[in-house]
C-alpha positions in Angstrom: 0.0 0.0 0.0 2.9 2.4 0.9 4.5 1.7 -2.5 1.3 2.2 -4.4 0.4 5.5 -2.7 4.0 6.9 -3.0 3.8 6.1 -6.8 0.5 8.0 -7.0 2.2 11.1 -5.3 5.0 10.9 -7.9 2.4 11.6 -10.6 1.1 14.9 -9.5 -0.4 15.8 -12.8 -2.9 13.0 -12.5 -4.2 14.1 -9.0 -6.6 16.9 -8.3 -6.2 18.5 -4.8 -9.0 16.5 -3.2 -7.5 13.2 -4.3 -4.0 14.4 -3.4 -5.3 15.1 0.2 -6.9 11.7 0.4 -3.7 10.0 -0.9 -1.5 11.8 1.6 -3.8 10.8 4.5 -4.0 7.2 3.4 -0.2 7.1 3.1 0.2 8.5 6.6 -2.1 5.7 7.9 -0.3 3.0 6.0 3.1 4.2 7.3 1.7 4.2 10.8 0.9 0.5 10.5 4.4 -0.2 9.2 5.9 1.4 12.3 7.5 4.4 10.3 6.1 6.8 12.9 8.1 9.9 12.0 7.3 9.6 8.3 3.6 8.9 9.2 3.4 12.1 11.3 5.0 14.2 8.6 2.5 13.0 5.9 -0.4 13.3 8.3 0.4 17.0 8.9 0.8 17.6 5.1 -2.5 15.8 4.5 -4.4 18.1 6.9 -2.7 21.2 5.4 -3.8 20.2 1.8 -7.3 19.3 3.0 -7.7 22.7 4.6 -6.8 24.4 1.3 -9.4 22.2 -0.5 -12.1 23.1 1.9 -14.0 19.8 1.6 -15.4 18.9 5.1 -15.3 15.1 4.5 -11.7 15.1 3.3 -10.6 17.3 6.2 -12.5 15.1 8.7 -10.8 12.0 7.3 -7.3 13.5 7.5 -7.9 14.9 11.0 -8.8 11.3 12.0 -5.5 10.1 10.5 -3.6 12.8 12.4 -5.3 11.9 15.7 -4.2 8.3 15.2 -0.5 9.4 15.4 1.4 8.9 18.7 1.5 12.1 20.7 3.2 13.9 23.6 1.2 14.9 26.7 1.6 18.6 26.1 -0.4 18.1 22.8 -3.6 16.8 24.5 -5.5 20.1 24.5 -4.6 20.7 20.8 -5.6 17.2 19.9 -8.9 17.7 21.7 -9.5 20.7 19.5 -8.7 18.6 16.4 -11.2 15.9 17.6 -13.9 18.5 18.2 -13.3 20.0 14.7 -13.4 16.5 13.2 -16.8 15.9 14.8 -18.2 19.1 13.4 -16.9 18.3 9.9 -18.0 14.7 10.0 -21.5 15.8 11.0 -21.5 18.4 8.2 -20.4 15.7 5.7 -23.1 13.3 7.1 -20.4 10.6 7.6 -21.5 8.6 10.6 -18.5 6.4 10.8 -16.2 9.4 11.2 -18.7 10.9 13.6 -18.3 7.8 15.7 -14.5 8.0 15.5 -14.5 11.7 16.5 -16.6 10.9 19.6 -14.1 8.2 20.4 -11.1 10.5 20.1 -12.9 13.1 22.3 -13.8 10.6 24.9 -10.2 9.4 25.2 -8.7 12.9 25.4 -11.3 14.1 27.8 -10.7 11.2 30.2 -6.9 11.8 29.9 -7.5 15.4 31.0 -9.8 14.4 33.8 -13.0 15.8 32.4 -15.2 12.8 33.2 -18.5 14.5 32.8 -17.9 15.7 29.3 -16.3 12.4 28.4 -19.4 10.5 29.5 -21.5 12.7 27.2 -19.2 11.7 24.4 -19.6 8.0 25.3 -23.4 8.4 25.2 -23.3 10.2 21.8 -21.0 7.6 20.4 -23.3 4.8 21.5 -26.2 6.5 19.7 -24.3 6.6 16.4 -23.1 3.0 16.9 -26.7 1.9 17.0 -27.4 3.6 13.7 -24.4 2.1 12.0 -25.1 -1.5 13.2 -21.6 -2.6 12.2 -20.1 -5.4 14.3 -16.7 -3.7 14.7 -18.3 -0.8 16.5 -20.1 -3.1 18.9 -16.8 -4.8 19.7 -15.1 -1.5 20.4 -18.1 -0.5 22.6 -17.8 -3.7 24.5 -14.0 -3.1 25.1 -14.8 0.4 26.4 -17.5 -0.9 28.7 -14.9 -3.4 30.1 -12.4 -0.6 30.5 -14.9 1.6 32.4 -15.9 -1.2 34.7 -12.3 -1.9 35.6 -11.7 1.9 36.1 -14.6 2.2 38.5 -13.8 -1.1 40.4 -16.7 -3.2 39.2 -14.5 -6.2 38.8 -17.0 -9.0 38.5 -18.8 -7.1 35.8 -15.5 -6.3 34.1 -14.7 -9.9 33.8 -18.1 -10.8 32.3 -17.8 -7.9 29.8 -14.3 -9.0 28.8 -15.5 -12.6 28.2 -18.4 -11.3 26.1 -16.2 -9.1 24.0 -13.7 -11.9 23.3 -15.8 -14.1 21.0 -17.1 -11.1 19.1 -13.5 -10.0 18.5 -12.6 -13.6 17.4 -15.4 -13.7 14.8 -14.2 -10.3 13.5 -10.6 -11.4 13.5 -9.6 -8.2 15.3 -5.8 -8.0 15.1 -5.2 -6.5 18.6 -7.7 -8.9 20.3 -5.2 -11.0 22.3 -3.4 -7.9 23.6 -6.6 -6.1 24.6 -8.0 -9.2 26.4 -4.6 -9.8 28.0 -4.3 -6.3 29.4 -7.8 -6.4 30.7 -7.3 -9.7 32.5 -3.8 -8.8 33.7 -5.3 -5.7 35.4 -8.2 -7.6 36.8 -6.1 -10.5 38.2 -3.6 -8.2 39.7 -6.3 -6.4 41.8 -7.8 -9.8 42.7 -4.4 -11.0 44.0 -4.2 -13.7 41.3 -1.1 -12.7 39.3 0.6 -16.0 40.1 -1.9 -17.6 37.8 -0.8 -15.5 34.9 3.0 -15.8 35.2 3.3 -19.2 33.4 1.2 -18.0 30.5 3.2 -14.8 30.2 6.6 -16.6 30.3 5.3 -19.1 27.6 4.1 -16.2 25.5 7.5 -14.5 25.7 9.3 -17.7 24.7 7.0 -18.0 21.7 7.0 -14.4 20.5 10.3 -13.1 21.9 10.8 -11.0 25.1 9.2 -7.9 23.6 9.5 -4.7 25.5 5.7 -4.5 25.7 5.5 -7.7 27.9 8.7 -7.5 30.0 7.4 -4.7 32.2 4.4 -6.9 33.0 6.6 -9.8 34.0 8.8 -7.6 36.2 5.6 -6.3 37.9 4.4 -9.9 38.5 7.7 -10.7 40.2 7.6 -7.6 42.4 4.0 -8.3 43.4 5.0 -11.9 44.4 8.0 -10.5 46.3 10.6 -12.1 44.0 13.1 -9.3 44.1 16.0 -11.0 42.3 13.9 -11.9 39.3 12.1 -8.5 39.3 15.5 -6.8 39.3 16.8 -8.8 36.3 13.8 -7.8 34.1 13.9 -4.3 35.4 17.6 -3.7 34.7 17.3 -5.3 31.3 14.8 -2.5 30.4 16.7 0.2 32.2 20.1 -0.4 30.6 19.6 2.4 28.1 17.7 4.6 30.4 14.4 3.0 29.3 14.9 4.3 25.7 14.2 0.8 24.4 10.5 1.1 25.3 8.7 2.0 22.1 6.9 5.3 22.2 3.6 3.9 21.1 0.2 3.5 22.7 1.6 1.0 25.3 4.4 3.3 26.5 2.3 4.8 29.4 1.3 1.4 30.8 4.8 -0.1 30.4 6.3 3.0 32.2 4.0 2.9 35.2 4.5 -0.8 35.6 8.3 -0.1 35.8 7.6 2.8 38.2 6.0 0.3 40.6 8.8 -2.2 40.2 11.3 0.6 40.8 9.6 1.6 44.0 9.5 -2.1 45.1 13.2 -2.4 44.5 14.0 1.0 46.1 16.1 1.9 43.0 16.6 5.6 43.6 19.0 6.3 40.7 16.6 4.6 38.2 13.7 6.5 39.9 15.3 9.8 38.9 15.4 8.8 35.2 11.8 7.5 35.3 10.7 10.7 37.1 12.0 12.9 34.3 10.3 10.7 31.6 6.9 10.8 33.4 6.9 14.4 34.7 5.3 15.8 31.5 2.2 13.6 32.3 1.5 15.3 35.6 -2.1 16.3 35.8 -3.2 13.7 33.3 -4.6 10.1 33.5 -2.5 7.2 32.2 -4.0 5.1 29.5 -2.9 1.9 27.8 -3.5 1.3 24.1 -5.8 4.2 23.4 -8.4 3.3 26.0 -7.9 -0.3 26.9 -7.1 0.4 30.5 -6.9 3.6 32.5 -4.5 3.4 35.5 -5.7 6.7 37.1 -3.7 9.9 37.7 -0.1 9.9 36.5 0.7 12.0 39.6 0.4 8.9 41.8 3.3 7.3 40.0 5.3 10.5 40.2 4.6 10.4 44.0 6.0 6.8 44.2 9.2 7.9 42.4 9.7 10.9 44.6 9.2 8.7 47.6 11.8 6.3 46.3 14.2 9.2 46.1 13.1 10.5 49.6 12.0 13.8 48.0 9.2 14.2 50.5 7.8 17.6 49.5 7.5 16.7 45.8 6.0 13.3 46.8 3.4 15.0 49.0 2.5 17.4 46.2 2.1 14.7 43.6 0.0 12.5 45.9 -2.3 15.4 46.8 -2.8 16.0 43.0 -3.5 12.3 42.5 -6.0 12.2 45.3 -7.9 15.1 43.8 -7.9 13.8 40.2 -8.8 10.2 41.1 -11.6 11.5 43.3 -12.9 13.7 40.6 -12.8 10.9 38.0 -14.5 8.4 40.4 -11.5 6.1 40.0 -12.1 4.2 43.2 -9.4 1.5 42.8 -6.7 4.0 41.9 -7.8 6.3 44.7 -7.4 3.5 47.2 -3.9 2.7 45.8 -3.0 6.4 46.0 -4.2 6.6 49.7 -2.0 3.5 50.5 1.0 4.8 48.7 0.6 8.3 50.3 0.3 6.8 53.8 3.4 4.7 53.2 5.3 7.9 52.2 4.3 10.0 55.2 5.1 7.2 57.6 8.6 7.0 56.0 8.9 10.8 56.2 7.8 10.7 59.9 6.9 14.4 60.5 4.8 15.5 63.4 1.2 14.6 62.8 2.1 12.0 60.1 0.9 8.9 62.0 -2.6 10.3 62.3 -2.9 11.3 58.7 -1.4 7.9 57.6 -3.9 6.0 59.8 -6.8 7.9 58.2 -5.6 7.2 54.6 -5.0 3.6 55.3 -8.4 3.2 56.8 -10.1 4.7 53.7 -7.9 2.5 51.4 -8.7 -0.7 53.3 -12.4 0.0 53.4 -12.4 0.5 49.6 -10.2 -2.5 49.0 -12.6 -4.8 51.0 -15.7 -3.3 49.3 -14.4 -3.8 45.7 -12.6 -7.1 46.2 -9.1 -5.7 45.8 -7.5 -8.6 47.5 -3.9 -7.8 46.6 -4.1 -4.4 48.3 -6.1 -5.8 51.2 -3.5 -8.5 51.8 -0.7 -6.0 51.7 -2.4 -3.7 54.2 -3.4 -6.6 56.5 0.2 -7.8 56.5 1.3 -4.3 57.6 -1.2 -4.3 60.5 0.0 -7.8 61.6 3.7 -6.6 61.6 2.8 -3.4 63.5 -0.1 -4.1 65.9 -1.7 -1.2 67.7 -0.4 -0.4 71.2 -2.6 -1.6 74.0 -4.3 1.3 75.8 -3.5 1.2 79.5 -4.7 4.8 80.3 -7.1 7.4 78.9 -5.5 8.7 75.7 -7.5 12.0 76.1 -5.2 12.8 79.0 -2.1 12.9 76.8 -0.6 15.8 74.9 -0.6 15.6 71.0 3.1 15.0 71.1 2.8 12.2 73.5 0.2 10.6 71.3 2.6 10.9 68.3 5.3 9.2 70.3 3.1 6.3 71.3 1.9 5.8 67.7 5.5 5.8 66.5 6.4 3.2 69.1 3.4 1.1 68.0 4.5 1.3 64.4 8.0 0.2 65.4 9.5 3.6 64.4 11.0 4.6 67.7 13.1 3.1 70.4 
């Protein structure tokens, strides 16, 4: 396809401007699928420029859709949202319902990334209406994937598993190319929260032997090892990916997920030097939500992972700021599982920091996180927190605590937590 479209462009006399704009957009799309990302981005920009000169709303909507498929940087999110909104208006003007559906999908993803859940939900509803009109199976499959994603995001784990299992046979009938990866990421996320990652490890190792230890899967294996407490194996996988300062991770739609997996492994290993590198890579995403594969899975506020890295480096003030941002964003987005994780990580940080008043704040955060974990069936987090309680049982009360000064209460709590002699 690339060869054919390039040959067409070498015969400019045979192309009018409308056809030239379509050829440029199609070439950008073909190059994207071959992995030639820089070339694809260049042609996508040219395609939009030519389409604007032509003034045909359908052609411009088509090429804006191609441009929006290109990998992007976090600082481009607002500009891309403007492109998606323009694409929606043009597609409606051209009465092209498939492009209307795509435009709603782009808007939905970008709005969620920016934390605007209310407007994103309106885009989801509008997209669903158009899907019903189109009655094309691929759109029903995409809708099923998005419903699974949303259920995971909100902590409706039983429903998420049912939805994923419903989407799978539909995707198989349609021979969707990314089906295995989509289903795999959904189930990996679900099994992790359920405390069942040990079940996945043999399958993932077998997959890597068959298909090669691709960068997209190694972070997941490293995370499994860290969740299971197997530090040596986690370090081997982590250091393999870190050897070139994480530059070997492809900058595609999986980059965000791979990076935050590695952040959590880094925190588990206490690798402060590596944390500094990851921190600089992730810092541009502060204030945004982390998505995998477009919108296969959302892992909540990126600021939570920045907080983990700052904690690993003992940069307490930065960690506190990031965790506060993550609490606010995850609360605003109704991301209950990721809010519970943030509360747990924040509490762990302030106990390590050990400032006056920290034990009380940590206790409150841990209580909220444990309550959510038990309600949603987040067994991995619940087990981790229960183990913490068993290691540091509360101090028996032999007197009326109301008679003590605030400082005396702090000292007793530190003793109970094993943080004071």
